[in-house]
N, CA, C and O atoms as CSV, one atom per row, in Angstrom:
chain,resi,resn,atom,element,x,y,z
A,1,MET,N,N,0.930,-1.228,-0.194
A,1,MET,CA,C,-0.122,-0.015,0.068
A,1,MET,C,C,0.993,1.199,-0.133
A,1,MET,O,O,2.134,1.215,0.331
A,2,ASN,N,N,0.389,2.151,-0.904
A,2,ASN,CA,C,1.553,3.084,-1.225
A,2,ASN,C,C,0.621,4.181,-0.921
A,2,ASN,O,O,0.621,4.740,-2.018
A,3,ILE,N,N,-0.305,4.985,-0.058
A,3,ILE,CA,C,-1.193,5.681,-0.814
A,3,ILE,C,C,-0.804,7.688,-1.214
A,3,ILE,O,O,-0.194,8.203,-0.277
A,4,GLU,N,N,-0.954,8.191,-1.821
A,4,GLU,CA,C,-0.742,9.532,-1.982
A,4,GLU,C,C,-1.455,10.313,-2.056
A,4,GLU,O,O,-2.408,10.026,-2.780
A,5,ILE,N,N,-1.485,11.564,-1.484
A,5,ILE,CA,C,-2.813,12.410,-1.316
A,5,ILE,C,C,-2.096,13.769,-2.186
A,5,ILE,O,O,-0.984,14.296,-2.152
A,6,TYR,N,N,-3.295,14.005,-2.929
A,6,TYR,CA,C,-3.248,15.007,-4.130
A,6,TYR,C,C,-4.959,16.392,-3.361
A,6,TYR,O,O,-6.046,16.001,-2.936
A,7,GLU,N,N,-4.553,17.638,-3.465
A,7,GLU,CA,C,-5.344,18.193,-3.228
A,7,GLU,C,C,-5.947,18.780,-4.464
A,7,GLU,O,O,-5.434,18.736,-5.582
A,8,ASN,N,N,-6.848,19.216,-4.217
A,8,ASN,CA,C,-8.168,19.544,-4.922
A,8,ASN,C,C,-8.049,19.209,-6.298
A,8,ASN,O,O,-8.325,20.068,-7.135
A,9,LYS,N,N,-7.470,17.455,-6.836
A,9,LYS,CA,C,-8.197,16.960,-7.728
A,9,LYS,C,C,-9.151,16.382,-7.886
A,9,LYS,O,O,-9.099,15.684,-8.898
A,10,LEU,N,N,-10.160,16.319,-7.289
A,10,LEU,CA,C,-11.358,15.760,-7.105
A,10,LEU,C,C,-12.280,15.990,-8.498
A,10,LEU,O,O,-12.450,17.182,-8.755
A,11,THR,N,N,-12.829,15.154,-9.325
A,11,THR,CA,C,-13.247,15.366,-10.544
A,11,THR,C,C,-14.867,14.362,-10.288
A,11,THR,O,O,-15.074,13.422,-9.520
A,12,VAL,N,N,-15.849,15.083,-11.338
A,12,VAL,CA,C,-16.975,14.364,-11.309
A,12,VAL,C,C,-16.767,12.957,-11.260
A,12,VAL,O,O,-17.076,12.191,-10.348
A,13,ASP,N,N,-16.372,12.778,-12.024
A,13,ASP,CA,C,-16.205,10.950,-12.506
A,13,ASP,C,C,-15.369,10.167,-11.455
A,13,ASP,O,O,-15.417,8.937,-11.460
A,14,SER,N,N,-14.641,10.806,-10.597
A,14,SER,CA,C,-13.640,10.133,-9.404
A,14,SER,C,C,-14.734,9.850,-8.259
A,14,SER,O,O,-14.856,8.845,-7.558
A,15,TYR,N,N,-15.763,11.458,-8.283
A,15,TYR,CA,C,-16.639,11.689,-7.417
A,15,TYR,C,C,-17.699,10.315,-7.081
A,15,TYR,O,O,-17.928,9.650,-6.070
A,16,ILE,N,N,-18.232,10.293,-8.607
A,16,ILE,CA,C,-19.159,9.012,-8.886
A,16,ILE,C,C,-18.934,8.244,-8.918
A,16,ILE,O,O,-19.804,7.445,-8.572
A,17,GLU,N,N,-17.152,7.488,-9.485
A,17,GLU,CA,C,-16.411,6.248,-8.849
A,17,GLU,C,C,-16.447,5.754,-7.657
A,17,GLU,O,O,-16.809,4.611,-7.380
A,18,ILE,N,N,-15.963,6.836,-6.672
A,18,ILE,CA,C,-16.240,6.213,-5.091
A,18,ILE,C,C,-17.353,6.110,-4.255
A,18,ILE,O,O,-17.507,5.699,-3.105
A,19,LYS,N,N,-18.044,6.551,-5.050
A,19,LYS,CA,C,-19.461,6.926,-3.858
A,19,LYS,C,C,-20.490,5.528,-4.615
A,19,LYS,O,O,-21.483,5.106,-4.023
A,20,LYS,N,N,-20.037,4.957,-5.974
A,20,LYS,CA,C,-20.224,3.893,-6.209
A,20,LYS,C,C,-19.810,3.155,-5.728
A,20,LYS,O,O,-20.703,2.500,-5.190
A,21,THR,N,N,-18.732,2.705,-5.507
A,21,THR,CA,C,-17.819,1.962,-4.944
A,21,THR,C,C,-18.201,2.043,-3.107
A,21,THR,O,O,-17.947,1.041,-2.438
A,22,ALA,N,N,-18.592,2.849,-2.663
A,22,ALA,CA,C,-18.858,2.723,-1.298
A,22,ALA,C,C,-20.217,2.804,-0.690
A,22,ALA,O,O,-20.461,2.394,0.444
A,23,PHE,N,N,-21.228,3.434,-1.612
A,23,PHE,CA,C,-22.278,3.898,-1.174
A,23,PHE,C,C,-23.284,3.338,-2.771
A,23,PHE,O,O,-23.100,2.811,-3.869
A,24,LYS,N,N,-23.970,3.695,-2.229
A,24,LYS,CA,C,-25.153,3.901,-3.687
A,24,LYS,C,C,-25.649,5.614,-3.567
A,24,LYS,O,O,-26.339,6.065,-2.653
A,25,ILE,N,N,-25.189,6.275,-4.549
A,25,ILE,CA,C,-25.725,7.081,-5.238
A,25,ILE,C,C,-26.717,7.863,-6.150
A,25,ILE,O,O,-26.668,7.444,-7.307
A,26,ASN,N,N,-27.374,8.616,-6.009
A,26,ASN,CA,C,-28.746,8.947,-6.679
A,26,ASN,C,C,-28.353,10.332,-7.427
A,26,ASN,O,O,-29.111,10.588,-8.363
A,27,ASN,N,N,-27.531,11.083,-7.248
A,27,ASN,CA,C,-27.227,12.340,-7.468
A,27,ASN,C,C,-26.855,12.184,-9.024
A,27,ASN,O,O,-26.222,11.269,-9.550
A,28,SER,N,N,-27.356,13.197,-9.550
A,28,SER,CA,C,-27.372,13.523,-11.341
A,28,SER,C,C,-25.963,14.086,-11.169
A,28,SER,O,O,-25.444,14.643,-10.202
A,29,LYS,N,N,-25.359,13.698,-12.723
A,29,LYS,CA,C,-24.094,14.021,-12.778
A,29,LYS,C,C,-23.946,15.785,-12.822
A,29,LYS,O,O,-22.853,16.326,-12.653
A,30,LEU,N,N,-25.099,16.491,-13.050
A,30,LEU,CA,C,-25.169,17.936,-13.016
A,30,LEU,C,C,-25.009,18.203,-11.835
A,30,LEU,O,O,-24.149,19.041,-11.562
A,31,GLN,N,N,-25.796,17.568,-10.738
A,31,GLN,CA,C,-25.262,18.308,-9.751
A,31,GLN,C,C,-24.244,17.746,-8.797
A,31,GLN,O,O,-24.222,18.356,-7.728
A,32,ILE,N,N,-23.699,17.105,-8.859
A,32,ILE,CA,C,-22.192,16.559,-8.831
A,32,ILE,C,C,-21.611,17.768,-9.116
A,32,ILE,O,O,-21.136,18.658,-8.412
A,33,GLU,N,N,-21.768,17.590,-10.467
A,33,GLU,CA,C,-20.904,19.209,-10.985
A,33,GLU,C,C,-20.878,20.409,-10.560
A,33,GLU,O,O,-20.091,21.333,-10.764
A,34,LYS,N,N,-21.852,20.312,-9.920
A,34,LYS,CA,C,-22.026,21.679,-9.418
A,34,LYS,C,C,-21.586,21.763,-7.829
A,34,LYS,O,O,-21.208,22.780,-7.248
A,35,SER,N,N,-21.726,20.466,-7.281
A,35,SER,CA,C,-21.479,20.640,-5.893
A,35,SER,C,C,-19.713,20.652,-5.698
A,35,SER,O,O,-19.033,21.431,-5.030
A,36,LEU,N,N,-19.370,19.728,-6.369
A,36,LEU,CA,C,-17.628,20.040,-6.406
A,36,LEU,C,C,-17.308,21.492,-6.892
A,36,LEU,O,O,-16.372,21.982,-6.259
A,37,LYS,N,N,-17.753,22.171,-7.690
A,37,LYS,CA,C,-17.557,22.998,-8.572
A,37,LYS,C,C,-17.574,24.451,-7.763
A,37,LYS,O,O,-17.096,25.500,-8.196
A,38,ASN,N,N,-18.541,24.179,-5.910
A,38,ASN,CA,C,-18.744,25.208,-4.950
A,38,ASN,C,C,-18.170,24.481,-4.108
A,38,ASN,O,O,-18.821,24.820,-3.120
A,39,ASP,N,N,-17.118,23.399,-3.561
A,39,ASP,CA,C,-16.438,22.849,-2.543
A,39,ASP,C,C,-15.163,24.320,-2.076
A,39,ASP,O,O,-14.526,25.007,-2.875
A,40,LEU,N,N,-15.158,24.372,-1.100
A,40,LEU,CA,C,-13.663,25.009,-0.896
A,40,LEU,C,C,-12.334,24.080,-0.648
A,40,LEU,O,O,-11.254,24.608,-0.384
A,41,TYR,N,N,-12.464,22.882,-0.734
A,41,TYR,CA,C,-11.218,22.069,-0.484
A,41,TYR,C,C,-11.555,20.859,-1.025
A,41,TYR,O,O,-12.747,20.552,-1.058
A,42,ASP,N,N,-10.822,20.202,-1.403
A,42,ASP,CA,C,-10.809,18.325,-1.636
A,42,ASP,C,C,-9.720,17.808,-1.795
A,42,ASP,O,O,-8.797,18.233,-2.490
A,43,VAL,N,N,-9.772,16.446,-0.883
A,43,VAL,CA,C,-8.527,15.521,-1.147
A,43,VAL,C,C,-8.703,14.234,-1.882
A,43,VAL,O,O,-9.809,13.741,-1.661
A,44,VAL,N,N,-8.065,13.649,-2.566
A,44,VAL,CA,C,-8.381,12.322,-2.980
A,44,VAL,C,C,-7.283,11.174,-2.598
A,44,VAL,O,O,-6.104,11.522,-2.646
A,45,ALA,N,N,-7.500,10.211,-2.329
A,45,ALA,CA,C,-5.807,9.359,-1.755
A,45,ALA,C,C,-5.830,8.261,-2.880
A,45,ALA,O,O,-6.644,7.402,-3.218
A,46,ILE,N,N,-5.118,8.488,-3.129
A,46,ILE,CA,C,-4.654,7.225,-4.326
A,46,ILE,C,C,-4.131,6.231,-3.902
A,46,ILE,O,O,-3.891,6.497,-2.724
A,47,ASP,N,N,-3.690,4.932,-4.173
A,47,ASP,CA,C,-3.007,3.740,-4.204
A,47,ASP,C,C,-2.948,3.615,-5.528
A,47,ASP,O,O,-3.939,3.562,-6.257
A,48,GLY,N,N,-1.388,3.545,-6.019
A,48,GLY,CA,C,-0.673,3.457,-7.332
A,48,GLY,C,C,-2.224,3.986,-8.264
A,48,GLY,O,O,-2.739,5.063,-7.963
A,49,ASN,N,N,-2.617,3.424,-8.972
A,49,ASN,CA,C,-3.761,4.102,-9.994
A,49,ASN,C,C,-5.465,3.991,-9.410
A,49,ASN,O,O,-6.509,4.172,-10.037
A,50,LYS,N,N,-5.294,3.707,-8.309
A,50,LYS,CA,C,-6.616,3.072,-7.628
A,50,LYS,C,C,-6.957,4.678,-6.767
A,50,LYS,O,O,-6.114,5.327,-6.147
A,51,LEU,N,N,-8.264,5.007,-6.935
A,51,LEU,CA,C,-8.539,5.812,-6.230
A,51,LEU,C,C,-9.408,4.974,-4.609
A,51,LEU,O,O,-10.074,3.938,-4.625
A,52,VAL,N,N,-9.150,5.688,-3.606
A,52,VAL,CA,C,-9.128,4.379,-2.585
A,52,VAL,C,C,-9.731,5.626,-1.326
A,52,VAL,O,O,-9.817,5.107,-0.213
A,53,GLY,N,N,-10.173,7.254,-1.363
A,53,GLY,CA,C,-10.277,7.739,-0.338
A,53,GLY,C,C,-10.515,9.153,-0.603
A,53,GLY,O,O,-9.552,9.685,-1.156
A,54,MET,N,N,-11.490,9.913,-0.381
A,54,MET,CA,C,-11.550,11.398,-0.572
A,54,MET,C,C,-11.986,11.866,0.716
A,54,MET,O,O,-12.380,11.177,1.656
A,55,GLY,N,N,-11.873,13.099,0.653
A,55,GLY,CA,C,-13.001,13.940,1.710
A,55,GLY,C,C,-13.170,15.695,0.918
A,55,GLY,O,O,-12.327,16.217,0.189
A,56,ARG,N,N,-14.504,16.302,1.348
A,56,ARG,CA,C,-14.691,17.525,0.982
A,56,ARG,C,C,-14.478,18.478,2.006
A,56,ARG,O,O,-14.429,18.083,3.171
A,57,ILE,N,N,-14.374,19.412,1.797
A,57,ILE,CA,C,-14.366,20.809,2.967
A,57,ILE,C,C,-15.294,21.992,2.294
A,57,ILE,O,O,-14.869,22.717,1.394
A,58,VAL,N,N,-16.969,22.117,2.999
A,58,VAL,CA,C,-17.294,22.466,2.257
A,58,VAL,C,C,-17.730,23.544,3.015
A,58,VAL,O,O,-17.423,23.235,4.166
A,59,GLY,N,N,-18.397,24.892,3.037
A,59,GLY,CA,C,-18.694,26.224,4.104
A,59,GLY,C,C,-18.834,27.574,3.328
A,59,GLY,O,O,-18.725,27.591,2.102
A,60,ASP,N,N,-19.056,28.604,3.990
A,60,ASP,CA,C,-19.504,29.756,3.060
A,60,ASP,C,C,-17.910,30.604,3.284
A,60,ASP,O,O,-17.971,31.825,3.426
A,61,GLY,N,N,-16.835,30.080,3.303
A,61,GLY,CA,C,-15.864,30.575,2.682
A,61,GLY,C,C,-15.241,32.094,3.796
A,61,GLY,O,O,-14.349,32.877,3.471
A,62,ALA,N,N,-15.952,32.118,4.948
A,62,ALA,CA,C,-15.502,33.303,5.827
A,62,ALA,C,C,-15.374,32.810,6.987
A,62,ALA,O,O,-14.238,32.734,7.454
A,63,ILE,N,N,-16.781,32.238,7.934
A,63,ILE,CA,C,-16.674,31.578,9.155
A,63,ILE,C,C,-16.701,30.258,9.328
A,63,ILE,O,O,-16.111,29.681,10.241
A,64,TYR,N,N,-17.652,29.502,8.125
A,64,TYR,CA,C,-17.990,27.951,8.568
A,64,TYR,C,C,-17.570,27.222,7.296
A,64,TYR,O,O,-17.903,27.316,6.114
A,65,TRP,N,N,-16.708,26.455,7.982
A,65,TRP,CA,C,-16.203,25.418,7.175
A,65,TRP,C,C,-16.765,23.988,8.016
A,65,TRP,O,O,-17.116,24.081,9.192
A,66,TYR,N,N,-16.809,22.600,7.237
A,66,TYR,CA,C,-17.164,21.232,7.612
A,66,TYR,C,C,-16.710,20.638,6.771
A,66,TYR,O,O,-16.541,21.171,5.674
A,67,LEU,N,N,-16.306,19.133,7.039
A,67,LEU,CA,C,-15.969,17.903,6.602
A,67,LEU,C,C,-17.117,17.611,5.842
A,67,LEU,O,O,-18.216,17.537,6.392
A,68,GLN,N,N,-16.899,17.350,4.023
A,68,GLN,CA,C,-17.911,16.679,3.679
A,68,GLN,C,C,-17.620,16.023,3.043
A,68,GLN,O,O,-16.602,16.155,2.364
A,69,ASP,N,N,-18.662,14.696,2.983
A,69,ASP,CA,C,-18.360,13.524,1.703
A,69,ASP,C,C,-16.981,12.702,2.295
A,69,ASP,O,O,-16.254,12.180,1.450
A,70,MET,N,N,-16.759,12.630,3.168
A,70,MET,CA,C,-15.641,11.438,3.806
A,70,MET,C,C,-15.685,10.062,3.552
A,70,MET,O,O,-16.378,9.286,4.210
A,71,VAL,N,N,-14.785,9.653,2.381
A,71,VAL,CA,C,-15.541,8.339,1.915
A,71,VAL,C,C,-13.796,7.776,1.977
A,71,VAL,O,O,-12.749,8.406,1.828
A,72,VAL,N,N,-14.108,6.094,2.310
A,72,VAL,CA,C,-13.048,5.496,2.025
A,72,VAL,C,C,-13.790,3.954,1.296
A,72,VAL,O,O,-14.967,3.600,1.363
A,73,ILE,N,N,-13.070,3.522,0.875
A,73,ILE,CA,C,-13.501,2.198,-0.226
A,73,ILE,C,C,-13.308,1.387,0.985
A,73,ILE,O,O,-12.530,1.617,1.910
A,74,PRO,N,N,-14.320,0.175,0.818
A,74,PRO,CA,C,-14.905,-0.655,2.006
A,74,PRO,C,C,-13.096,-1.601,2.393
A,74,PRO,O,O,-12.667,-1.885,3.511
A,75,GLU,N,N,-12.509,-1.832,1.221
A,75,GLU,CA,C,-11.160,-2.532,1.227
A,75,GLU,C,C,-10.104,-2.474,1.630
A,75,GLU,O,O,-9.228,-3.301,1.883
A,76,TYR,N,N,-10.248,-0.906,1.722
A,76,TYR,CA,C,-8.708,-0.005,2.514
A,76,TYR,C,C,-9.655,0.895,3.987
A,76,TYR,O,O,-9.112,1.875,4.497
A,77,GLN,N,N,-10.950,0.438,4.473
A,77,GLN,CA,C,-11.327,0.903,5.549
A,77,GLN,C,C,-10.405,0.355,6.716
A,77,GLN,O,O,-9.916,-0.773,6.659
A,78,GLY,N,N,-10.228,1.099,7.631
A,78,GLY,CA,C,-9.534,0.396,9.257
A,78,GLY,C,C,-7.778,0.550,8.951
A,78,GLY,O,O,-6.916,-0.068,9.576
A,79,LYS,N,N,-7.557,1.413,7.967
A,79,LYS,CA,C,-5.886,1.403,7.482
A,79,LYS,C,C,-5.199,2.958,7.335
A,79,LYS,O,O,-4.383,3.448,6.555
A,80,GLY,N,N,-5.895,3.422,8.395
A,80,GLY,CA,C,-5.761,4.711,8.650
A,80,GLY,C,C,-5.738,5.500,7.715
A,80,GLY,O,O,-4.907,6.408,7.728
A,81,ILE,N,N,-6.820,5.334,6.451
A,81,ILE,CA,C,-6.120,6.198,5.281
A,81,ILE,C,C,-7.316,7.490,5.624
A,81,ILE,O,O,-6.940,8.573,5.177
A,82,GLY,N,N,-8.794,7.532,6.403
A,82,GLY,CA,C,-9.561,8.281,6.450
A,82,GLY,C,C,-8.597,9.480,7.719
A,82,GLY,O,O,-9.024,10.627,7.580
A,83,ARG,N,N,-7.694,9.401,8.607
A,83,ARG,CA,C,-6.710,9.914,9.523
A,83,ARG,C,C,-6.176,10.539,8.812
A,83,ARG,O,O,-5.926,11.680,9.201
A,84,ILE,N,N,-5.711,10.132,7.386
A,84,ILE,CA,C,-4.805,10.584,6.531
A,84,ILE,C,C,-5.227,11.970,5.842
A,84,ILE,O,O,-4.537,12.976,5.685
A,85,ILE,N,N,-6.500,11.744,5.491
A,85,ILE,CA,C,-7.307,12.834,4.365
A,85,ILE,C,C,-7.795,13.958,5.467
A,85,ILE,O,O,-8.026,15.127,5.160
A,86,VAL,N,N,-7.905,13.473,6.675
A,86,VAL,CA,C,-8.462,14.651,7.784
A,86,VAL,C,C,-7.492,15.790,8.078
A,86,VAL,O,O,-7.695,16.993,8.242
A,87,LYS,N,N,-6.108,14.882,8.100
A,87,LYS,CA,C,-4.710,15.745,8.295
A,87,LYS,C,C,-4.343,16.344,7.128
A,87,LYS,O,O,-3.308,17.011,7.127
A,88,SER,N,N,-4.823,16.265,6.392
A,88,SER,CA,C,-4.601,17.006,5.016
A,88,SER,C,C,-5.228,18.170,4.815
A,88,SER,O,O,-5.079,18.776,3.754
């Protein structure tokens, strides 16, 4: 396992990919595109060429920020990847 963290590289397609892997999602591609366009910060965790985790920070850009959409795919859970994402 060689996890690399990348900042502000979350794409609509990678968001859909990880959410489908970890959960069932019902949002349209257009909704996801608008949502990601309005996030403040995101990180993705990659193992080789495989997207294994991601997290987004959303807020008003002035006073309030919160962690949104924290996801680690099931086979990588319990390995500290979520902690790495949060610390990033």
